[in-house]
C-alpha positions as CSV (number, residue, x, y, z in Angstrom):
1,X,0.6,14.6,-19.0
2,X,0.4,18.2,-21.2
3,X,-1.9,20.1,-22.4
4,X,-2.2,22.4,-24.7
5,X,-5.3,24.7,-25.0
6,X,-6.6,27.0,-28.2
7,X,-2.3,27.3,-29.1
8,X,-2.0,29.8,-31.8
9,X,1.5,31.1,-33.6
10,X,1.5,34.0,-35.5
11,X,5.1,35.4,-37.3
12,X,5.6,38.0,-38.7
13,X,7.5,38.2,-41.7
14,X,10.4,40.4,-43.3
15,X,10.1,42.4,-46.9
16,X,13.2,39.3,-47.8
17,X,10.4,36.5,-46.2
18,X,7.7,38.3,-47.8
19,X,9.5,37.2,-51.0
20,X,11.4,33.6,-50.4
21,X,7.6,32.2,-50.1
22,X,6.0,33.9,-52.4
23,X,3.4,35.9,-50.3
24,X,2.0,39.5,-49.7
25,X,0.6,39.3,-45.9
26,X,2.9,40.2,-43.1
27,X,2.5,37.3,-41.1
28,X,2.0,33.8,-41.3
29,X,-0.4,31.7,-39.1
30,X,2.3,28.5,-38.6
31,X,0.0,27.3,-36.0
32,X,-3.5,27.9,-35.6
33,X,-6.3,27.4,-32.6
34,X,-5.0,23.8,-32.1
35,X,-6.3,21.8,-28.6
36,X,-5.2,17.9,-27.7
37,X,-3.9,16.6,-24.8
38,X,-0.3,14.2,-24.6
39,X,-1.3,11.8,-21.7
40,X,1.3,10.5,-19.5
41,X,3.0,7.0,-20.3
42,X,2.1,7.6,-23.7
43,X,3.5,8.3,-26.9
44,X,1.1,11.0,-28.5
45,X,2.9,11.4,-32.5
46,X,2.3,14.6,-34.4
47,X,1.8,13.9,-38.3
48,X,2.1,16.5,-40.5
49,X,3.9,17.5,-44.1
50,X,6.3,20.0,-44.6
51,X,5.7,23.6,-43.0
52,X,2.2,22.3,-41.3
53,X,3.4,23.6,-38.4
54,X,4.8,20.7,-35.8
55,X,8.3,22.2,-35.0
56,X,6.2,25.2,-33.7
57,X,4.2,23.1,-32.0
58,X,7.2,21.5,-30.4
59,X,9.1,24.6,-30.0
60,X,5.8,26.1,-27.7
61,X,6.1,23.0,-25.5
62,X,9.3,23.5,-24.4
63,X,9.7,26.8,-24.1
64,X,11.3,28.1,-26.8
65,X,8.7,29.7,-28.0
66,X,5.8,31.9,-26.8
67,X,2.6,31.0,-28.2
68,X,0.9,34.3,-29.8
69,X,-2.3,32.5,-27.4
70,X,-3.1,30.0,-25.9
71,X,-1.9,28.6,-23.3
72,X,0.5,24.7,-22.5
73,X,1.0,23.1,-19.7
74,X,3.1,20.2,-18.6
75,X,2.2,18.2,-15.3
76,X,0.9,21.1,-14.9
77,X,2.6,24.5,-15.4
78,X,2.8,26.7,-17.8
79,X,5.2,27.0,-20.3
80,X,5.2,30.6,-20.8
81,X,4.8,31.4,-16.7
82,X,6.2,28.7,-15.1
83,X,9.3,28.4,-17.6
84,X,12.1,27.0,-15.8
85,X,9.7,24.4,-13.5
86,X,8.8,23.3,-17.6
87,X,12.4,23.2,-18.3
88,X,13.4,21.2,-15.6
89,X,10.9,18.4,-16.8
90,X,11.3,17.8,-20.4
91,X,14.7,16.3,-22.4
92,X,13.9,18.3,-26.2
93,X,16.0,17.5,-29.7
94,X,15.9,19.0,-32.5
95,X,17.3,18.4,-35.7
96,X,18.1,21.6,-35.7
97,X,20.1,21.9,-32.3
98,X,23.4,20.7,-33.4
99,X,26.3,19.4,-30.7
100,X,29.5,21.6,-31.2
101,X,31.3,20.1,-33.2
102,X,34.9,21.5,-31.1
103,X,33.9,19.0,-27.7
104,X,34.9,16.1,-26.7
105,X,31.4,13.7,-25.9
106,X,32.2,12.9,-22.8
107,X,32.9,17.1,-21.7
108,X,29.2,17.8,-23.5
109,X,26.9,15.2,-20.5
110,X,28.8,16.2,-17.9
111,X,27.9,20.2,-18.9
112,X,24.9,19.7,-19.6
113,X,24.2,17.7,-16.5
114,X,25.5,20.8,-14.4
115,X,23.2,22.8,-15.6
116,X,20.9,20.8,-14.8
117,X,22.2,20.5,-10.9
118,X,22.8,17.3,-10.9
119,X,26.3,16.2,-9.5
120,X,29.1,14.4,-10.5
121,X,28.1,11.5,-10.0
122,X,24.9,11.4,-11.0
123,X,25.9,12.7,-14.3
124,X,28.6,9.9,-14.3
125,X,25.9,7.0,-13.3
126,X,23.4,8.6,-15.8
127,X,25.8,8.6,-19.0
128,X,26.8,5.6,-17.9
129,X,23.5,4.0,-18.3
130,X,23.3,5.9,-21.8
131,X,26.5,5.4,-23.2
132,X,25.4,1.7,-22.6
133,X,22.2,1.5,-23.9
134,X,23.4,3.1,-27.4
135,X,26.6,1.9,-27.9
136,X,28.6,4.9,-28.0
137,X,30.5,4.7,-24.9
138,X,34.1,4.1,-26.8
139,X,33.6,7.2,-28.7
140,X,33.1,9.4,-25.9
141,X,36.9,10.4,-25.8
142,X,35.9,11.8,-29.7
143,X,35.3,15.7,-30.8
144,X,31.9,15.3,-31.6
145,X,33.3,16.7,-35.8
146,X,34.5,13.3,-35.6
147,X,31.9,11.3,-35.1
148,X,29.4,9.6,-37.3
149,X,25.8,10.9,-38.3
150,X,24.1,8.2,-36.8
151,X,26.7,8.4,-33.2
152,X,25.9,11.8,-33.6
153,X,22.0,11.5,-32.8
154,X,22.6,9.2,-30.0
155,X,25.1,11.4,-28.8
156,X,22.2,14.2,-28.6
157,X,19.8,11.7,-27.0
158,X,22.1,11.2,-24.5
159,X,22.6,15.0,-24.1
160,X,18.9,15.3,-23.3
161,X,17.9,13.0,-21.4
162,X,20.9,13.0,-18.8
163,X,18.6,14.4,-16.1
164,X,16.5,11.7,-16.6
165,X,13.0,14.2,-17.6
166,X,9.9,13.3,-17.3
167,X,8.8,14.2,-20.4
168,X,10.1,13.6,-23.7
169,X,9.6,15.6,-27.2
170,X,11.6,14.5,-29.6
171,X,11.6,16.8,-33.2
172,X,11.8,13.5,-35.0
173,X,14.3,11.7,-33.4
174,X,14.5,9.4,-36.4
175,X,15.4,11.4,-39.7
176,X,18.2,10.8,-42.0
177,X,19.8,7.8,-39.3
178,X,20.7,4.2,-41.3
179,X,17.4,1.1,-40.3
180,X,20.2,-0.1,-36.9
181,X,20.2,3.7,-35.8
182,X,16.9,4.3,-36.5
183,X,15.5,0.9,-34.9
184,X,18.2,1.4,-31.5
185,X,15.9,5.0,-31.2
186,X,12.3,3.3,-31.5
187,X,12.7,0.9,-28.9
188,X,14.2,3.2,-26.6
189,X,11.1,5.6,-26.9
190,X,9.0,1.8,-26.5
191,X,11.5,2.0,-23.5
192,X,10.6,5.1,-21.9
193,X,7.1,4.6,-22.2
194,X,7.1,1.3,-19.7
195,X,8.8,4.2,-17.5
196,X,6.0,5.9,-17.7
197,X,7.2,8.8,-19.8
198,X,5.1,11.5,-21.5
199,X,6.8,11.2,-24.6
200,X,5.8,13.5,-27.6
201,X,7.6,13.1,-31.6
202,X,6.6,14.7,-34.8
203,X,7.7,12.3,-37.6
204,X,7.6,12.0,-41.5
205,X,8.2,8.4,-41.0
206,X,4.5,6.9,-41.5
207,X,5.5,2.9,-40.5
208,X,7.3,4.5,-37.6
209,X,4.2,6.5,-36.5
210,X,2.1,3.5,-36.8
211,X,4.8,1.1,-34.7
212,X,5.0,3.7,-31.9
213,X,2.2,6.0,-31.0
214,X,-0.7,5.7,-28.5
215,X,-2.3,8.5,-30.2
216,X,-1.8,10.5,-33.7
217,X,-2.4,14.2,-34.5
218,X,-2.5,14.8,-37.9
219,X,-1.2,19.0,-38.4
220,X,-1.7,20.5,-41.9
221,X,-1.8,24.4,-43.3
222,X,-1.6,24.7,-38.9
223,X,-4.6,23.2,-37.8
224,X,-5.3,19.6,-36.2
225,X,-7.2,18.0,-39.6
226,X,-7.5,14.8,-37.0
227,X,-6.6,12.4,-33.7
228,X,-7.1,9.4,-32.4
229,X,-6.1,5.9,-32.2
230,X,-4.5,4.3,-35.3
231,X,-8.0,2.5,-35.3
232,X,-9.5,5.5,-35.3
233,X,-7.6,7.0,-38.0
234,X,-8.2,4.1,-40.1
235,X,-11.6,3.4,-39.3
236,X,-12.4,6.7,-39.7
237,X,-10.7,7.3,-43.8
238,X,-12.0,4.3,-44.7
239,X,-8.2,3.3,-45.5
240,X,-5.8,0.2,-45.0
241,X,-2.8,1.7,-43.7
242,X,-1.7,5.4,-41.9
243,X,0.1,6.4,-45.5
244,X,-2.9,6.1,-47.0
245,X,-4.7,7.8,-44.4
246,X,-3.0,10.2,-43.8
247,X,-2.3,10.9,-48.5
248,X,-6.5,10.5,-48.3
249,X,-7.1,13.2,-46.1
250,X,-4.1,15.8,-47.2
251,X,-5.5,15.2,-51.2
252,X,-9.3,15.8,-49.7
253,X,-8.4,19.1,-48.0
254,X,-6.3,20.3,-51.0
255,X,-10.0,19.9,-53.0
256,X,-11.7,21.1,-50.7
257,X,-9.6,24.0,-51.0
258,X,-9.7,24.4,-55.2
259,X,-13.2,24.4,-55.0
260,X,-13.1,26.7,-52.2
261,X,-10.8,29.1,-54.2
């Protein structure tokens, strides 16, 4: 279980960043007083536009960023105070974390397994399981730079999950993938759910969220604007599918901002 209490993350902006973003303020509130509970054995989706704060939230969960205010606990361990303990429990994947192109896939998996304190026998057993699952066994002696985009994503997932973590945090796990590779990833997430894993994903793909997520949080401008099951969100917005519900909520908030300007 992941417990998020009043999470706020504020970034300081350099003069160049202020110019690039066309703002005068020296700070940016990326996440604004967000609270939520991500239950064990469930898939929790984080939805939002670009810049809404989704990735910042996930990085705080994964101990890569410290909250400006608020707390996050993973299975009772605080992400700031007990960071090392949290990192042992989680598998974190983001498109911005790239595998070194000059290493062979087999070496990388063993390297990360050793970082997690696994012995060689356990690493080999887990590697065989993951490589067979994703159909990348025959590519294990290739350099990362020789792999296709889809194979790189599968390889990144294998590296992220080599230690069989209790909690999986994936930032847009199927972004840019072809339909076959994306299906392999989503099917595996459903298998992990059956194993009782706690899973949180961010995604722009509404059909993916509809298929995977037991609960969905919609984040806009750093704030949690709506949360619930798919059925609850559709009922509250009066829409027929998640894409229409998301768009209706977004348009409503934009109209409200315009009226208050």
